[in-house]
C-alpha positions as CSV (number, residue, x, y, z in Angstrom):
1,K,212.9,231.9,165.9
2,T,215.3,234.5,167.4
3,R,216.3,232.0,170.1
4,G,216.9,229.2,167.6
5,I,219.3,231.4,165.5
6,A,221.1,232.5,168.7
7,E,221.6,228.8,169.5
8,V,223.1,228.2,166.1
9,R,225.4,231.1,166.4
10,L,226.4,230.0,169.9
11,A,227.3,226.4,168.6
12,L,229.2,228.1,165.8
13,E,231.2,230.4,168.0
14,K,231.7,228.3,171.0
15,G,231.2,224.7,169.9
16,R,234.2,222.4,170.0
17,F,233.1,219.8,167.6
18,F,230.3,221.0,165.3
19,S,231.0,224.7,164.5
20,T,231.3,223.9,160.7
21,E,228.1,222.1,160.7
22,A,226.5,225.1,162.7
23,R,227.7,227.5,160.1
24,L,226.3,225.4,157.4
25,F,222.9,225.2,159.1
26,L,223.1,229.0,159.6
27,V,223.8,229.6,155.8
28,E,220.7,227.5,155.1
29,I,218.5,229.4,157.6
30,L,219.7,232.8,156.4
31,T,219.3,231.9,152.7
32,R,216.0,230.1,152.7
33,H,214.1,231.3,155.7
34,E,215.5,234.8,156.7
35,R,216.3,235.7,153.1
36,D,219.4,237.6,154.5
37,L,221.6,236.7,151.6
38,K,224.4,239.2,152.4
39,A,224.7,237.6,155.9
40,A,224.6,234.1,154.2
41,L,227.3,235.0,151.8
42,D,229.4,236.3,154.7
43,E,228.9,233.1,156.4
44,V,230.0,231.1,153.3
45,A,233.1,233.4,152.9
46,A,234.0,232.4,156.6
47,L,233.6,228.6,155.6
48,K,235.7,229.0,152.5
49,A,238.5,231.0,154.5
50,G,238.8,228.1,156.9
51,D,239.3,225.6,154.0
52,P,239.7,227.2,150.6
53,S,240.1,223.9,148.9
54,N,236.9,222.4,150.1
55,L,234.6,222.1,147.0
56,F,231.6,221.4,149.2
57,F,231.9,224.9,150.6
58,R,232.1,226.2,147.0
59,L,228.9,224.4,146.1
60,V,227.2,226.0,149.2
61,E,228.4,229.4,147.7
62,I,227.0,228.6,144.4
63,L,223.6,227.7,145.7
64,T,223.5,231.0,147.8
65,L,224.5,232.9,144.7
66,V,221.8,231.5,142.9
67,H,219.2,232.3,145.6
68,A,220.7,235.9,145.8
69,Q,220.1,236.1,141.9
70,D,223.7,237.0,141.4
71,W,223.7,235.1,138.1
72,Q,227.0,236.2,136.7
73,K,228.9,235.4,139.8
74,A,227.1,232.1,140.0
75,L,228.2,231.2,136.6
76,D,231.8,232.2,137.2
77,E,231.8,230.0,140.3
78,C,230.3,227.1,138.5
79,D,233.2,227.3,135.9
80,K,235.8,227.4,138.7
81,F,234.1,224.6,140.5
82,L,234.3,222.2,137.4
83,T,237.9,223.2,136.7
84,E,238.9,222.4,140.2
85,H,236.9,219.2,140.4
86,K,238.5,217.9,137.2
87,K,242.0,218.4,138.7
88,A,241.1,216.2,141.7
89,P,237.8,214.4,141.4
90,S,236.0,213.4,144.7
91,P,233.3,210.7,144.8
92,G,231.2,212.7,147.2
93,I,231.3,215.8,145.0
94,T,230.9,213.8,141.7
95,R,227.5,212.7,143.1
96,Q,226.5,216.3,143.5
97,L,227.8,217.5,139.8
98,S,224.3,217.7,138.3
99,L,223.6,220.4,140.8
100,I,226.5,222.5,139.5
101,Y,225.2,222.1,135.9
102,L,221.6,222.8,137.0
103,S,222.8,226.0,138.8
104,A,224.8,227.2,135.8
105,G,221.8,226.4,133.5
106,D,219.4,228.3,135.6
107,A,221.7,231.3,135.8
108,Y,222.0,231.4,132.0
109,L,218.2,231.0,131.8
110,A,217.7,233.9,134.1
111,L,219.9,236.0,131.8
112,N,217.7,235.0,128.9
113,K,220.4,233.0,127.3
114,P,218.4,229.8,126.5
115,R,220.9,228.2,124.1
116,E,223.7,228.3,126.7
117,A,221.2,227.2,129.5
118,A,220.3,224.1,127.4
119,A,223.9,223.1,126.9
120,W,224.5,223.2,130.8
121,F,221.2,221.3,131.5
122,T,222.2,218.7,129.0
123,G,225.6,218.5,130.8
124,G,223.7,217.9,134.1
125,I,221.8,215.1,132.4
126,T,224.8,213.4,130.7
127,E,227.5,213.8,133.2
128,T,225.7,212.6,136.2
129,V,226.6,209.4,137.9
130,F,223.5,209.4,139.9
131,P,220.6,209.6,137.3
132,E,217.9,209.0,139.8
133,K,218.7,212.3,141.5
134,G,215.8,214.8,141.6
135,W,217.9,217.5,140.2
136,I,218.0,215.6,136.9
137,S,214.3,216.1,136.6
138,Y,214.8,219.7,136.9
139,C,217.5,219.6,134.3
140,Y,215.0,218.0,131.9
141,L,212.3,220.6,133.1
142,R,214.5,223.6,132.6
143,R,216.1,222.2,129.3
144,G,212.5,221.8,128.0
145,Q,211.8,225.3,128.9
146,A,215.0,226.6,127.3
147,L,214.1,224.8,124.1
148,D,210.7,226.4,124.1
149,L,212.3,229.7,124.4
150,L,214.4,228.8,121.4
151,G,211.1,227.8,119.4
152,K,212.0,224.0,119.6
153,R,208.5,222.9,120.8
154,E,208.8,219.3,119.8
155,E,212.1,218.8,121.5
156,A,210.7,220.6,124.6
157,L,207.7,218.3,124.8
158,K,210.0,215.3,124.9
159,D,211.9,216.7,128.0
160,Y,208.5,217.4,129.7
161,A,207.4,213.8,129.0
162,V,210.5,212.6,130.7
163,V,209.8,214.9,133.8
164,M,206.3,213.4,133.9
165,A,207.7,209.9,134.0
166,R,210.2,210.6,136.7
167,D,209.6,211.3,140.5
168,N,208.0,214.5,141.4
169,F,210.9,216.5,142.6
170,W,210.3,220.2,143.8
171,D,206.9,220.1,142.0
172,S,208.7,219.4,138.8
173,R,205.6,217.5,137.3
174,K,203.3,220.6,138.0
175,D,205.7,222.9,136.1
176,A,206.1,220.2,133.2
177,R,202.3,219.8,133.0
178,A,201.8,223.6,132.7
179,S,204.6,223.7,130.1
180,I,203.0,220.9,128.1
181,K,199.7,222.8,128.0
182,K,201.3,226.1,127.1
183,A,205.0,227.0,126.1
184,P,206.2,229.3,128.8
185,G,207.5,232.6,127.9
186,F,210.6,234.0,129.6
187,R,208.6,236.0,132.2
188,E,207.1,232.7,133.5
189,V,210.4,230.8,133.4
190,Y,212.0,233.7,135.3
191,R,209.2,233.5,137.8
192,Q,209.8,229.9,138.4
193,L,213.5,230.4,138.7
194,T,213.2,233.0,141.6
195,E,210.4,231.7,143.5
196,D,211.2,229.7,146.7
């Protein structure tokens, strides 16, 4: 493990062609495997400093902020991201927009603001140009949970049924099945949001 990270850092610092890719890979390792979120955010800052207008780097930052459970900053960055994207839409980024809506919805859900969360999840569902994307399943799942927190059980059950009919992305069916059996409370939703 140590040698692997050292090799990635070597490619990042000395590589002629793939230093950006190495930094992205390092962010992934630091975020998901090492759980060193401060170091991951430092690497994201270096990416952004090298190309401040690159929305993909900002997407990486948002995902890292969600893992860091910095909910308010993630929300702020989602708003900025969508504002910038609307000024100059990019086809590659457009295909990833549902992930921005999902991230903002997750942040609102984590802050126990289910009404705002549901609106963002709905945005992820309706604004996507790639409805087959697995993240859309999660938008339905999380919107169902937000609706349950709002006491709208019948609407929530419809969203869970959609999840059950879609591909099983990130164990979405398991969580939908549990939510069908018993409406989740905030503690359970938060646990799901913060588990890896």
